[in-house]
Backbone as a printed PyTorch tensor [residue, N CA C, xyz], in Angstrom:
tensor([[[-79.4500,  15.3140,  10.1770],
         [-78.5420,  15.8210,   9.2610],
         [-77.0840,  15.5160,   9.6570]],

        [[-76.4210,  14.9410,   8.8670],
         [-75.0420,  14.5600,   9.2580],
         [-74.1130,  15.6810,   8.7450]],

        [[-73.2090,  15.9050,   9.6110],
         [-72.2420,  16.8800,   9.1520],
         [-70.9450,  16.1370,   8.6380]],

        [[-70.5280,  16.6390,   7.5840],
         [-69.3290,  16.0360,   7.0060],
         [-68.1640,  16.9550,   7.5250]],

        [[-67.2450,  16.2500,   8.0470],
         [-66.0320,  16.9600,   8.4500],
         [-65.0450,  16.9750,   7.3050]],

        [[-64.5470,  18.0890,   7.1700],
         [-63.5070,  18.2220,   6.1710],
         [-62.1650,  18.0340,   6.8710]],

        [[-61.5280,  17.0260,   6.4860],
         [-60.2090,  16.7640,   7.0820],
         [-59.1070,  17.4020,   6.1980]],

        [[-58.2360,  18.1180,   6.8480],
         [-57.1300,  18.5760,   6.1020],
         [-56.1600,  17.4160,   5.8920]],

        [[-55.6100,  17.4320,   4.7700],
         [-54.5820,  16.4150,   4.4930],
         [-53.3430,  16.7550,   5.3240]],

        [[-52.9430,  15.8130,   6.0540],
         [-51.7370,  15.9810,   6.8970],
         [-50.5150,  15.8090,   6.0300]],

        [[-49.5580,  16.7560,   6.2210],
         [-48.3160,  16.6520,   5.4510],
         [-47.2840,  15.9860,   6.2970]],

        [[-46.4850,  15.2010,   5.6480],
         [-45.4180,  14.4490,   6.3110],
         [-44.0810,  15.1650,   6.0770]],

        [[-43.4520,  15.5220,   7.1830],
         [-42.2450,  16.2500,   7.1230],
         [-40.9880,  15.4340,   7.4340]],

        [[-41.0460,  14.1750,   7.2760],
         [-39.9190,  13.2820,   7.5380],
         [-38.9020,  13.2230,   6.4900]],

        [[-37.8940,  12.5360,   6.6800],
         [-36.8450,  12.3120,   5.6460],
         [-37.1550,  11.0640,   4.9250]],

        [[-37.0500,  11.1800,   3.6310],
         [-37.3390,  10.0290,   2.7410],
         [-36.1810,   9.0250,   2.9120]],

        [[-36.5230,   7.8530,   3.4000],
         [-35.4590,   6.8340,   3.5820],
         [-35.0520,   6.2110,   2.2890]],

        [[-35.7990,   6.2590,   1.2940],
         [-35.3950,   5.6200,   0.0020],
         [-34.1300,   6.3250,  -0.5350]],

        [[-34.1020,   7.6330,  -0.5340],
         [-32.9510,   8.4340,  -0.9680],
         [-31.7680,   8.1790,  -0.0970]],

        [[-31.9600,   8.0390,   1.2080],
         [-30.8980,   7.8070,   2.1440],
         [-30.2410,   6.5010,   1.8930]],

        [[-31.0580,   5.5070,   1.6580],
         [-30.5690,   4.1660,   1.3620],
         [-29.7460,   4.1100,   0.1530]],

        [[-30.1920,   4.7860,  -0.9070],
         [-29.4570,   4.8960,  -2.1320],
         [-28.0660,   5.4970,  -1.9030]],

        [[-28.0030,   6.5630,  -1.1890],
         [-26.7440,   7.2680,  -0.8650],
         [-25.8350,   6.3480,  -0.0700]],

        [[-26.3430,   5.6110,   0.9090],
         [-25.5210,   4.7360,   1.6930],
         [-24.9110,   3.6300,   0.8690]],

        [[-25.7470,   3.0390,   0.0300],
         [-25.2580,   2.0080,  -0.8920],
         [-24.1630,   2.5070,  -1.8360]],

        [[-24.3740,   3.7420,  -2.3350],
         [-23.3380,   4.2660,  -3.2640],
         [-22.0310,   4.5180,  -2.5310]],

        [[-22.1270,   5.0010,  -1.2980],
         [-20.8730,   5.2030,  -0.5020],
         [-20.1940,   3.8640,  -0.1930]],

        [[-20.9920,   2.8870,   0.1450],
         [-20.5010,   1.5630,   0.4580],
         [-19.7590,   0.9400,  -0.7920]],

        [[-20.3660,   1.0570,  -1.8850],
         [-19.7750,   0.5060,  -3.1170],
         [-18.4630,   1.3140,  -3.4180]],

        [[-18.4870,   2.6250,  -3.3030],
         [-17.3520,   3.3970,  -3.5150],
         [-16.1420,   2.9880,  -2.6530]],

        [[-16.3990,   2.8930,  -1.3380],
         [-15.3060,   2.5120,  -0.4270],
         [-14.8550,   1.0880,  -0.6090]],

        [[-15.7230,   0.2230,  -0.9640],
         [-15.3580,  -1.2060,  -1.2490],
         [-14.4280,  -1.3120,  -2.4890]],

        [[-14.7210,  -0.5230,  -3.4440],
         [-13.9020,  -0.5250,  -4.6910],
         [-12.5950,   0.1080,  -4.4920]],

        [[-12.5260,   1.2630,  -3.8180],
         [-11.2920,   2.0290,  -3.6660],
         [-10.3610,   1.4040,  -2.6750]],

        [[-10.8620,   0.6730,  -1.6690],
         [ -9.9030,   0.0970,  -0.7240],
         [ -9.3860,  -1.1970,  -1.0760]],

        [[-10.0400,  -1.9730,  -1.9510],
         [ -9.5490,  -3.2880,  -2.3220],
         [ -8.4590,  -3.2940,  -3.2870]],

        [[ -8.2840,  -2.1920,  -4.0810],
         [ -7.2520,  -2.1210,  -5.0710],
         [ -5.9340,  -1.7690,  -4.4100]],

        [[ -4.9460,  -2.5830,  -4.5920],
         [ -3.6220,  -2.2530,  -4.0320],
         [ -2.7070,  -1.9350,  -5.1890]],

        [[ -1.9340,  -0.8460,  -4.9530],
         [ -0.9980,  -0.4290,  -6.0520],
         [  0.1050,  -1.4660,  -6.0610]],

        [[  0.2450,  -2.1830,  -7.1630],
         [  1.3840,  -3.1140,  -7.2420],
         [  2.1000,  -2.6880,  -8.4870]],

        [[  3.4370,  -2.7860,  -8.3290],
         [  4.3230,  -2.3510,  -9.3960],
         [  4.5320,  -3.5650, -10.2910]],

        [[  4.7720,  -3.2850, -11.5720],
         [  5.0840,  -4.3230, -12.5350],
         [  6.5830,  -4.4630, -12.6040]],

        [[  7.0980,  -5.1200, -11.5440],
         [  8.5350,  -5.2840, -11.4050],
         [  8.7120,  -6.7650, -11.0230]],

        [[  9.3130,  -7.5840, -11.9300],
         [  9.3430,  -9.0040, -11.6730],
         [ 10.3700,  -9.3610, -10.6060]],

        [[  9.8270,  -9.9160,  -9.5150],
         [ 10.6900, -10.3240,  -8.4130],
         [ 10.1690, -11.6610,  -7.9510]],

        [[ 11.0870, -12.6020,  -7.7000],
         [ 10.8410, -13.8590,  -7.1540],
         [ 11.2840, -13.7840,  -5.6830]],

        [[ 10.3650, -13.6300,  -4.7450],
         [ 10.7360, -13.4780,  -3.3530],
         [ 11.1200, -14.8240,  -2.7480]],

        [[ 12.0410, -14.7930,  -1.7680],
         [ 12.4100, -16.0390,  -1.1200],
         [ 11.2120, -16.5950,  -0.3620]],

        [[ 11.1810, -17.9100,  -0.2990],
         [  9.9580, -18.5380,   0.3280],
         [ 10.3340, -19.0720,   1.6960]],

        [[  9.2610, -18.9920,   2.6150],
         [  9.4780, -19.4100,   3.9890],
         [  8.1070, -19.9370,   4.4800]],

        [[  8.1800, -20.9420,   5.3770],
         [  6.8940, -21.3930,   5.9880],
         [  6.7690, -20.8690,   7.3330]],

        [[  7.6830, -20.0360,   7.8820],
         [  7.6290, -19.4490,   9.2110],
         [  6.4740, -18.4300,   9.2560]],

        [[  5.9260, -18.2090,  10.5110],
         [  4.8810, -17.2380,  10.6830],
         [  5.4660, -15.8850,  11.1480]],

        [[  5.2290, -14.8800,  10.3040],
         [  5.6600, -13.5110,  10.6230],
         [  4.4360, -12.6110,  10.7130]],

        [[  4.5890, -11.5220,  11.4700],
         [  3.5480, -10.5500,  11.4940],
         [  3.6350,  -9.7040,  10.2440]],

        [[  2.5160,  -9.5900,   9.6080],
         [  2.4970,  -8.8010,   8.2990],
         [  2.0580,  -7.3820,   8.5960]],

        [[  2.8250,  -6.4200,   8.1280],
         [  2.5810,  -4.9870,   8.3660],
         [  1.8080,  -4.5060,   7.1360]],

        [[  0.5770,  -4.0450,   7.3740],
         [ -0.2700,  -3.4920,   6.2770],
         [  0.0180,  -2.0150,   6.0230]],

        [[  0.5640,  -1.3120,   6.9490],
         [  0.7670,   0.1390,   6.8250],
         [  2.1340,   0.4490,   6.2520]],

        [[  2.3460,   0.1060,   5.0140],
         [  3.6560,   0.2760,   4.3850],
         [  3.5360,   1.5160,   3.4670]],

        [[  4.4400,   2.3930,   3.5750],
         [  4.4500,   3.5950,   2.6600],
         [  5.6160,   3.5650,   1.6790]],

        [[  6.6540,   2.8270,   1.9570],
         [  7.7960,   2.7860,   1.0290],
         [  8.2090,   1.2960,   0.8850]],

        [[  8.4070,   0.8870,  -0.3940],
         [  8.9110,  -0.4340,  -0.6340],
         [ 10.0300,  -0.2880,  -1.6750]],

        [[ 11.1960,  -0.8990,  -1.3830],
         [ 12.3280,  -0.8960,  -2.2760],
         [ 12.4360,  -2.2810,  -2.9130]],

        [[ 12.2210,  -2.3460,  -4.2260],
         [ 12.2790,  -3.6150,  -4.9770],
         [ 13.6940,  -3.7300,  -5.5570]],

        [[ 14.4070,  -4.8240,  -5.2700],
         [ 15.7220,  -5.0700,  -5.8270],
         [ 15.6660,  -6.2560,  -6.7150]],

        [[ 15.7250,  -6.0640,  -7.9970],
         [ 15.5480,  -7.1270,  -8.9440],
         [ 16.8510,  -7.5870,  -9.5680]],

        [[ 16.7400,  -8.4440, -10.5030],
         [ 17.9340,  -8.9550, -11.2140],
         [ 18.5470,  -7.7570, -11.9980]],

        [[ 19.7950,  -7.9520, -12.4170],
         [ 20.5510,  -6.9800, -13.1590],
         [ 20.7420,  -5.6830, -12.3310]],

        [[ 20.6840,  -5.7980, -10.9800],
         [ 20.9320,  -4.6520, -10.0640],
         [ 20.0250,  -3.5350, -10.2870]],

        [[ 18.7590,  -3.7590, -10.6290],
         [ 17.7640,  -2.7630, -10.8230],
         [ 17.0160,  -2.5180,  -9.5510]],

        [[ 16.8800,  -1.2720,  -9.1330],
         [ 16.1950,  -0.9500,  -7.8960],
         [ 15.0410,  -0.0280,  -8.2360]],

        [[ 13.8520,  -0.3830,  -7.6980],
         [ 12.6890,   0.4370,  -7.9060],
         [ 12.1620,   0.8380,  -6.4740]],

        [[ 12.0720,   2.1470,  -6.2670],
         [ 11.5460,   2.6880,  -4.9920],
         [ 10.0690,   3.0460,  -5.2290]],

        [[  9.1030,   2.4520,  -4.5180],
         [  7.7200,   2.6540,  -4.6850],
         [  7.1780,   3.2990,  -3.4640]],

        [[  6.6880,   4.5400,  -3.6380],
         [  6.0060,   5.3150,  -2.5470],
         [  4.5720,   5.1790,  -2.6830]],

        [[  3.7790,   5.2340,  -1.6060],
         [  2.2980,   5.2620,  -1.6620],
         [  1.7920,   6.6440,  -2.1430]],

        [[  2.5350,   7.6630,  -1.7980],
         [  2.0080,   9.0070,  -2.1390],
         [  2.7370,   9.7240,  -3.2580]],

        [[  3.7260,   9.0630,  -3.8670],
         [  4.5040,   9.6440,  -4.9570],
         [  4.6800,   8.6020,  -6.0630]],

        [[  5.2410,   9.0860,  -7.1470],
         [  5.4940,   8.2080,  -8.2890],
         [  6.7010,   7.2980,  -7.9550]],

        [[  6.6930,   6.1160,  -8.5110],
         [  7.8040,   5.1830,  -8.2780],
         [  9.0250,   5.6630,  -9.1200]],

        [[ 10.1750,   5.3700,  -8.5320],
         [ 11.4810,   5.7920,  -9.1760],
         [ 12.3590,   4.5820,  -9.2980]],

        [[ 13.0650,   4.5410, -10.4890],
         [ 13.9030,   3.3790, -10.8800],
         [ 15.3550,   3.8460, -10.8440]],

        [[ 16.2340,   2.9940, -10.3100],
         [ 17.6760,   3.3460, -10.2350],
         [ 18.5130,   2.1100, -10.4960]],

        [[ 19.7810,   2.3230, -10.8080],
         [ 20.7750,   1.2280, -10.7320],
         [ 21.2940,   1.3920,  -9.3080]],

        [[ 22.1730,   0.3910,  -8.9080],
         [ 22.7070,   0.4570,  -7.5520],
         [ 23.5470,   1.6460,  -7.2490]],

        [[ 24.3400,   2.0440,  -8.2490],
         [ 25.2230,   3.2850,  -8.0690],
         [ 24.3830,   4.5320,  -8.0150]],

        [[ 23.3490,   4.6180,  -8.8720],
         [ 22.5180,   5.7750,  -8.8320],
         [ 21.7200,   5.8670,  -7.5580]],

        [[ 21.3110,   4.7030,  -7.0350],
         [ 20.5390,   4.6760,  -5.7630],
         [ 21.4350,   5.1550,  -4.6430]],

        [[ 22.6780,   4.7640,  -4.6580],
         [ 23.6140,   5.2490,  -3.5400],
         [ 23.7800,   6.7780,  -3.6100]],

        [[ 23.7920,   7.3320,  -4.7860],
         [ 23.8710,   8.8070,  -4.8440],
         [ 22.6200,   9.5000,  -4.4710]],

        [[ 21.4370,   8.8920,  -4.7670],
         [ 20.1530,   9.5610,  -4.6970],
         [ 19.4280,   9.2230,  -3.4290]],

        [[ 19.8930,   8.3290,  -2.5280],
         [ 19.1720,   7.8500,  -1.3800],
         [ 18.8950,   8.9990,  -0.4360]],

        [[ 19.8140,   9.9570,  -0.2810],
         [ 19.5250,  11.0660,   0.6610],
         [ 18.4650,  12.0000,   0.0890]],

        [[ 18.4020,  12.1760,  -1.2050],
         [ 17.3200,  12.9980,  -1.8200],
         [ 15.9650,  12.3950,  -1.7560]],

        [[ 15.8980,  11.0270,  -1.6260],
         [ 14.5830,  10.3820,  -1.4510],
         [ 13.9140,  10.6130,  -0.1760]],

        [[ 14.6720,  10.8300,   0.9470],
         [ 14.1190,  11.0630,   2.1940],
         [ 13.5440,   9.7780,   2.8490]],

        [[ 14.2240,   8.6560,   2.6700],
         [ 13.7460,   7.4360,   3.1820],
         [ 13.8570,   7.3790,   4.6890]],

        [[ 14.7800,   8.1440,   5.2400],
         [ 14.9470,   8.1240,   6.6860],
         [ 13.7260,   8.6310,   7.4520]],

        [[ 12.9050,   9.4290,   6.7980],
         [ 11.7630,   9.9790,   7.4550],
         [ 10.5610,   8.9790,   7.6220]],

        [[ 10.6420,   7.8340,   6.9690],
         [  9.6190,   6.8390,   7.0460],
         [  9.9420,   5.9050,   8.2480]],

        [[  8.9130,   5.3640,   8.9370],
         [  9.1670,   4.5290,  10.0720],
         [  9.7100,   3.1340,   9.6590]],

        [[  9.1530,   2.6110,   8.5870],
         [  9.5930,   1.3140,   8.1150],
         [  9.7330,   1.3720,   6.6010]],

        [[ 10.7830,   0.7110,   6.1190],
         [ 11.0260,   0.5700,   4.6640],
         [ 11.0440,  -0.8930,   4.4120]],

        [[ 10.2390,  -1.3420,   3.4610],
         [ 10.2170,  -2.7890,   3.0790],
         [ 11.1880,  -3.0290,   1.9440]],

        [[ 11.9230,  -4.0730,   2.0150],
         [ 12.8290,  -4.4410,   0.9260],
         [ 12.3730,  -5.8340,   0.3400]],

        [[ 12.0820,  -5.7420,  -0.9210],
         [ 11.7420,  -7.0110,  -1.6340],
         [ 12.8430,  -7.2850,  -2.6440]],

        [[ 13.6580,  -8.2830,  -2.3290],
         [ 14.7980,  -8.6450,  -3.1270],
         [ 14.5470,  -9.9790,  -3.7950]],

        [[ 14.9870, -10.1050,  -5.0280],
         [ 14.8040, -11.3390,  -5.7530],
         [ 15.6330, -12.4550,  -5.1100]],

        [[ 15.1400, -13.6460,  -5.0530],
         [ 15.8340, -14.7630,  -4.4040],
         [ 17.0080, -15.1890,  -5.1920]],

        [[ 17.1460, -14.8630,  -6.4540],
         [ 18.3010, -15.2010,  -7.2650],
         [ 19.5460, -14.3250,  -7.0810]],

        [[ 19.3460, -13.2120,  -6.3720],
         [ 20.4320, -12.2140,  -6.1890],
         [ 21.4410, -12.8600,  -5.2170]],

        [[ 22.7100, -12.4080,  -5.4320],
         [ 23.7340, -12.8670,  -4.4590],
         [ 23.5050, -12.2220,  -3.1140]],

        [[ 23.8550, -12.8840,  -2.1230],
         [ 23.6870, -12.3560,  -0.7040],
         [ 24.4490, -11.0940,  -0.5340]],

        [[ 25.6050, -10.9470,  -1.1700],
         [ 26.4310,  -9.7640,  -1.0160],
         [ 25.7500,  -8.5160,  -1.6110]],

        [[ 24.9690,  -8.7380,  -2.6890],
         [ 24.2940,  -7.5890,  -3.2960],
         [ 23.1790,  -7.0620,  -2.3160]],

        [[ 22.4720,  -7.9500,  -1.7390],
         [ 21.4400,  -7.5650,  -0.7430],
         [ 22.0910,  -6.8480,   0.4770]],

        [[ 23.2310,  -7.3610,   0.8720],
         [ 23.8750,  -6.7610,   2.0670],
         [ 24.4240,  -5.4280,   1.6970]],

        [[ 24.9080,  -5.2190,   0.4510],
         [ 25.4040,  -3.8490,   0.1000],
         [ 24.2690,  -2.8520,  -0.0010]],

        [[ 23.1300,  -3.3360,  -0.4770],
         [ 21.9070,  -2.3940,  -0.4690],
         [ 21.4760,  -2.0670,   0.9910]],

        [[ 21.5110,  -3.0700,   1.8380],
         [ 21.1730,  -2.7840,   3.3010],
         [ 22.1620,  -1.8510,   3.9400]],

        [[ 23.4290,  -1.9730,   3.5740],
         [ 24.4090,  -1.0870,   4.1440],
         [ 24.2900,   0.3780,   3.6120]],

        [[ 23.8550,   0.4870,   2.3580],
         [ 23.6380,   1.8320,   1.8080],
         [ 22.4510,   2.4550,   2.5760]],

        [[ 21.4410,   1.6470,   2.8690],
         [ 20.2700,   2.2400,   3.5660],
         [ 20.6690,   2.5950,   5.0020]],

        [[ 21.4660,   1.7120,   5.6130],
         [ 21.8700,   1.9480,   7.0080],
         [ 22.8400,   3.1820,   7.0930]],

        [[ 23.6610,   3.3610,   6.1520],
         [ 24.5760,   4.5680,   6.1360],
         [ 23.7760,   5.8740,   5.9730]],

        [[ 22.6020,   5.7920,   5.3570],
         [ 21.7760,   6.9780,   5.1350],
         [ 20.6140,   7.0380,   6.1560]],

        [[ 20.8110,   6.5200,   7.4130],
         [ 19.8870,   6.6690,   8.5180],
         [ 18.5530,   6.0340,   8.3210]],

        [[ 18.4330,   5.0050,   7.4630],
         [ 17.2230,   4.2400,   7.3860],
         [ 17.4290,   3.0880,   8.3340]],

        [[ 16.7560,   3.1430,   9.4700],
         [ 17.0590,   2.2240,  10.5440],
         [ 16.2250,   0.9520,  10.5810]],

        [[ 14.9780,   1.0770,  10.1260],
         [ 14.0540,  -0.0970,  10.2150],
         [ 13.7150,  -0.5940,   8.7910]],

        [[ 14.4170,  -1.6630,   8.3940],
         [ 14.2330,  -2.2380,   7.1100],
         [ 13.6130,  -3.6210,   7.3160]],

        [[ 12.4740,  -3.9200,   6.6750],
         [ 11.8550,  -5.2520,   6.7770],
         [ 12.0960,  -5.9860,   5.4200]],

        [[ 12.5150,  -7.2190,   5.4880],
         [ 12.6940,  -8.0430,   4.3080],
         [ 11.4370,  -8.7700,   4.0150]],

        [[ 10.9650,  -8.6520,   2.7870],
         [  9.7210,  -9.3520,   2.3910],
         [ 10.0130, -10.7640,   1.9130]],

        [[  9.1590, -11.6800,   2.2260],
         [  9.2630, -13.0330,   1.7530],
         [  7.9040, -13.5180,   1.2340]],

        [[  7.9270, -14.6700,   0.5640],
         [  6.6390, -15.2380,   0.1110],
         [  6.3700, -16.4150,   1.0050]],

        [[  5.2210, -16.3560,   1.6430],
         [  4.8700, -17.4670,   2.5820],
         [  4.4100, -18.7090,   1.8470]],

        [[  4.9140, -19.8050,   2.2660],
         [  4.5170, -21.0900,   1.7050],
         [  3.3180, -21.6720,   2.5310]],

        [[  2.2340, -21.9330,   1.8430],
         [  1.0980, -22.4730,   2.5370],
         [  1.0920, -23.9850,   2.4970]],

        [[  1.0040, -24.5680,   3.6420],
         [  1.0100, -26.0090,   3.7210],
         [ -0.3710, -26.6600,   3.5320]]])
């Protein structure tokens, strides 16, 4: 006479890897999409061109765009962009708090007179903005 053993069904208490993989892929897709979009302003500027090699700073929090017709747009990463004329900018530069940022990037149109760019730089310097980087468009050979 043979005895039949009754086996209890063993329960598996592990983590389901299928759900974990789904979550990881969703997080990966989310971070890929959110980090590739860069906030660019719709402000037409033709940057000066250069073939020189410069170190590009990716950690920019303030960019001052200086376009034709003496229009100035101040773009913050964490705030709304503000538009000024040159005279308005001179009056409001202290209220903007630009001196608290480590670096301020200046993107000026190549068609502007040299004196206009220097006057904007002097306004920034008078208001304790010490590190201003001038943006250029690199020529690829």
